[in-house]
C-alpha positions, 0 to 999 in steps of 0.5 A: 825697739818696738815696731810701729803699728800704723794707724791709717788704712793701707792700699796695696796695689799688686799685679804680676810680680810675686818677687817684689810684692812679697818684699813690700808685703813683709814691710806692711806685715810689720806695720800691722794695719787694721784695715788693708785693701789689696787691688790687683789688675787682671792678666793680659791674654797675650802674655804667656804664664801671666795668669799664673804669676797674677795668681801667685801674687794674689796668694800673698794675702794668705800670709796675713797673720795679724788682726786685720780687716781685708778687702780685695779688688781682684780684676779678672780682665786686664784694665791697664795701668791707668784704669787699674790703678786709678779705679783702685784708688777710687775704690779705696777713697770711696771707703776711707777719708785718708790713707796710705798707698803702696805699689808692689815695687815700692819698698818702704823704710820702717818709719815710712808708716809713722811718717805718713800717719803723723803727716796725715794727722797734721795736715788733715784739715789744711786744704793747702796740703794735698799730698804726702810723698815717701820718696826723696830723689834729692840725692842727699841734698836737704832743704831747711832744718826740719825733717820734712820740706814742702814742694809742688811735686807729687811723688807716688813711690809710696804716698798718702793723701785724703779723699778730699784731694782724690775727689778732684782726680780726673784721669783724662784731664777733661776739666782742662782746656788744651788751648789754655793750659800752655799759658798756665803751665808757663806760670809754673815752669820757667825753663823753656825745655821743661815747659815744652816737655810738660805741655807735650805730656799734658796733650798726650795724656789728654789724647790717651797716648800715655797709659799711666795715672800719675801724671794726671795727679801731678797736673791737678796738684799744679793747677790747684797750687797744692803743696806736697809734704816730702821727707828730707831722707828717702823712705822708699826704694823702688825695687822694680826696675828691670825688663819685667817692669811696666815703665821702669825698665832700665836697671842702671837708672840712678833711682833703681834700688835707691837706699832708704833711711829712717826719718827722725823719731820726732818729725818736724815740719816747715814753719813757712808754707812755701814750696821748695821749687829748686827741689822740684826742678832738680828732680824734673831736670834729672828725669828729663835730662835738661842739662843735656838739652841746654848743652846742645842749645848753647852749642848750637847758639855758639855755632850760630854766633860764629857763623854770623860773625863770619858772614859779617866779616865776609861783607867787608 
């Protein structure tokens, strides 16, 4: 079987992990994009040997052996996760109307690139759709009888989008009022524990306490009632969990090295443009351990109920 050659431009985000980066690069190499953008944050001065690791990682592009226009954005100083990634995507979508984004620990299945190309083309002019996710964290559960489903969640372990969407990106969420947002989030998140968590995350992002870029993308998608395309199989395996990771340090996490499958050759899409909100809740509930919070809440409620009963009996 011939390996699919991707039509869309690809942005490859790298930093200091040559081991995972080369594995992701080898999958990009198979897909042979005609335009490849490579962005790298600079080393942190306080980290011993990080400069050498960054150089070794950047040298991977010397292995490009197909006909390809290559553009690089190699930072000399460390910007941190939020500014390095968001500015790299600014750079990418400043030159391309649409494209695919892969980080150095997001290993794609072979059909990921075909899925992105097909989805970008299908929803290119549909403003309801703002995001194409490659990962599927439903642990085998499928939604509908098509090879994709729609949701509101913006999975960024291998994804694709359009410049028409990224132009709304706001890394400090300055366009949104902290006083108004809780009321708006309450329209989206019905679980009180989840609502509390999302309000705190929003406020922490606004305050600059969270050094990441992806929560902002998620909030903006929610605030625009945007739809995300999701595969009904997992097309991305995160191979970066461990002590060297920026955020995903727990190697025993169920999402670490999640197996991938290839999507059907003919990709089918839902007839109705309605998000599978249950799918979103399943992912968020697992991420934030909502079942444990509810168990504790119910236990306390039962204890309180017994205590009140004992008080009532004591008065007779």
